[in-house]
N, C-alpha and C positions, 0 to 999 in steps of 0.2 A: 532520577527519571522513573524508577519503579514506584515511589512515593506519589506521584503528581500523575503518571501515566498509568499504572497499572499493571504493566506487564512483570512477570514473575523476574526476580534480582538476575538470576544467570542469563535470561534473554538480554535484558538490560546491559548486563556486562558484555556479551556477546556484539550488541550494536555498538557500544564503545569502540572496541577493540576495532571492528571493522571500519568504523569512519574514520580512526587513524589510520588504518590501511588505504581508504580510500583517498584521504589527505596526502598521504607519501605519493600513491599513486599519482594524482593530477600535479604534485610539485615535480617529482618528474618528467611528466609529459610536457611541463612549461619548458622543459630544456630541449624539448626535440621540435620545437615549432620554426621550421627554420623554411625561408622561402624555397619554392621548387622550381625548376626550369623545365619547362615542358616543350617537346620536339614540337617546332612547327609544322604547317601543313606547305607553306611555301617558303623560298629562299628569302633572306634579307628582313625576315620578322623575327623578334623574340617575344616568346609567351612565358610568364612565371604567375605563380600565384605567390602572392604576399599575406602573410598573417601579421595580423594587425588588432591590437584591443579594440573591441567593439564599443567599448565605454563604460559607463556606469550600468550594472544589472540591478533591476530589482526582481529578488527571489521571493516567493510566497510559498510557505513550506508548512505541512500539517504536522498534527498533533500525533500521528499513531506511530511515528520513527523521528521523535524531534530533534534527534541528533545526527541519525543516517543523513537525513534528507537535507539537512543544512550543509552537512560536510560536503556531499555529491555537489550542491549547488556553490558553494563557497570554494572548495578546492578548485573546481574546474575554472570558476571566472578570477581567481587570484592568480593562478598558475598559467593563464592567458593574457594577464596584466592587468585586468580590469577591477574597479571600486566595485562594493557589493552592498546594496541597502537589503538587510532580511527582514521581511516581514513575517515573524515569528507566531505560531498558534497562541490565541491566549488560554487555552485548556493545558497548556504545559509551558508556563514561560520561564521557570527557572533553569531546566536542562538548556536552551538555547542559548540563556543569558551567560552560563558557565561556560558555554564552548568559546561563545565569543569574547570573554574575559582571557579564555586559554590562548586565544590568537592574539590579543592585544599583549598579555604578560610574554608571548612568544617573540614580540619585536615587528609585529605587522604595523607599518607607517600609519602614523595618525591621518583618518581620512579616507582609508582605504574601505574599512567594513563599518556598516553601521546596523543599529537593532531597533526595530519599532514594531510597537504593539498598539493596538486600538480597533476601532471600529471597522470590519474589511472592508466595508464597501467604501467607506469614506477613504481610506487609506490606498485603496487598488485604482480608484477614479484620480485620486491626486498624481499617485506616484506614475502611471501608467501615461498620463496626458503630458507628466512634466519634462520640457525638452532637455533637460540632463540624462534621464534615464533614457539607454538605447537599446534595451535587450530586455526581455521578460522571461521568467522562468518560474512555471506554476505546478504544483503537485496538490492533487485535491478531486473535487466531485466533479461530474461531466457538467451539469448545470452551471456551475460556477467558472468552469472552463471556457464554455462558450460565450460566457458572457465577457469573459476578461478577454478572451480573442478578439471581440467584436471591438472591446475598447482599445486594443492595440493595433487591431485594421485601420480603425479611423484614422492612428498615428501614423500608419505604414511602419512599424515597428515588429521586428522577428520576435516569435515567442516559442518557447521550447514547453511543452505540456506533457504531464502524465497523470491520466484521468481515471474515472472509474472502471472496474473489472467484475467480468461474471467469468471465469475461467472453466473450462472444463478439463476433467481427467478423464482419462479412459484405461480401463483396466480388462484386459483380453483372459481366454482361458487358461494361456500358457503362463500365465504370470505366476509369481512366488507370492500368495495369497496374505503369508503371515507379514513378508517383507512390506508388501503393497499397502498393508492395512498400517503397519507401524510407521511408515514414513509418511502416507497420506494424512492420517491422524494428525502427525506431528506439525505437518503444514497447514492443514485445516484450522487446527485451534492455536496455533503460535498466536501469540497477543490477541487471544481471545477472538480469532476470526477476523481482528480489524488491519486486515492486510489485504491492499489491491488487488496482489498475485496469487492469492490464498485460493486453492480448488474449492468449486463451488458445486457445478453440476457434475457429478459422478456417473459416468456411462459405464454400464457392467454387462458384459459377455453373458447370455441367459444361462448359460451351464454353471456358472460360477457365482452369479449374482447373489442368491442368498447365503450362499458361504461368506462371501466376503462382506457383505452387510453384518451379520454375526460376529464376524472378527472385528468388523470396524465399531460396533456397538458395543463389545467389551472393551475395545480402546478408549471410548468415550466415557464409560463407567469405571474406568480406572484414572480418571483425571481427578485431580485432587484442585478443587475449586479455592480460591480464599486470595488474601492480600499478596502483591506480588513480594513483599519484604518477607513474607513468613516463610521458616523452612519447608521445603519439600513442595510447595506450591506448583502447579505445572501449568494452571490456568487462571489468570488475573479478573478483574472486572471490566467492564467497559467503561469508557472515558468518562461519561456523564449519563444523567437522566434521561436525556434526549435521544441516546441511543437505545435505551432499554425500553422506552416507549414505543420507538420505530421499530424494533425488532418483534416487541408484543404485536404490533399492527399487523407484520409479515406472516405470524404464526397464526393469529386469529384468522387470517384471509385464508392460510393454507388449510387450516383443520375444516374450516367452511365447506371447501371445494375439494377436499382429497382427504389424506390421512398424515397424520404426524406422529414421530416417537420422540421423547426426550430421555437423557440419560438419568439415569439413579441416582447419581453422584450427589450428595448434599451441598447446598449453597449456603453461604453466611447468611446471617439475620439480617445484616446492614449494610448498605453497599449497591453499586450497580451490578450486581451479578444476575448472570442469564445462563439458563441450562444449556447445554450442548444439545442441538435439536438436527433431525432430520426429517425431510418432507418425502414420504412414500409414495405418494400418489399423484404426481405433478401433474398439470397440465396447464397449455400456455395462458389460460385466462387467471393464472394466479399471478399476484404481484411477485413472488419470489422469482419466477422465470422473466421478469421482464425489469426487476430494479436490482440494483446491486446491493447484495446482503449486507456484508460488513460487519459479521459478527459471527458467533459459534453455530451457523446454520448451513446446512448443505442438502443438495438435494440428489436422489437415486433413483435411476433409472436402466431398464436393460434392454439390450440389441441382441440380434441373432449372430450376426456378424458386420466386419468392417465396411461391406458393400450396403448396408441398410440405409435405407431413406427416410426411416419413421424408428423412433426411439421411444416404447413403452414403459408404463410404470412398472415397478416389482410388484408393489403390492396394489391391484384392484380395489376400490371400494367393495367389500361384502366378499373379497376372496380369502 
């Protein structure tokens, strides 16, 4: 996983251990799928909730957590008695293949799990429309999620989706700033920021805003950036050149409309590396305020108190 996706080896090991726990959890949950008797409103009526497998599940999984996301979908479906077709990401093909091999080696019945790679549009249109497939699970971008939901809607098939994020984090004056900077920097730059739940918009109470930013910048400068398999690396590369180009476009737009700060930590000469970056002078016209960032890029603003209806930049242009 570290070689093909880029995350530091320690983070990759934690993902695999977490996936094992998720699989065990859903296996035990499967034992508890009992029918439920519900007290009726009127006499001589019996009401029951019957838990039955929905059927074959088409599971579309992302490259940023190539083991964890499959484990969640595959574990839940198998635990409920459903066969699963996993459409795994082309950017990280080896990790999902080894996970599916582990399921087969463990004795999962033939025909219960499948793995497919290929053109995402072609595969999704085929699988979602196919009468054998009865449920769709997707993790990925919001635009793609909307498209797949429309395909499923045309077939009246249920969908479960986890889409893009732009998560806020609020730091108030009574916070322990050292602890906050440590934990929030770890959350922001885990997997090089390629996490849908990573904090993105940092809203800081005015009295501690500059102090927090200084501590956060120090954390950013202390990151060791390199190949995930190398010793001591705390932030790896982006997954492919497309992600580098996308972040360069976001930063260029932010620099033209406000102000940015980038960490001083050195970058390797080769690879899809990107410097940890703060947008210090945000406004709603910036693309970073409207689009999912999905990289080591964060936005900082200040507020006076929690009742504020307006959040203002920390560093105004020219201040």
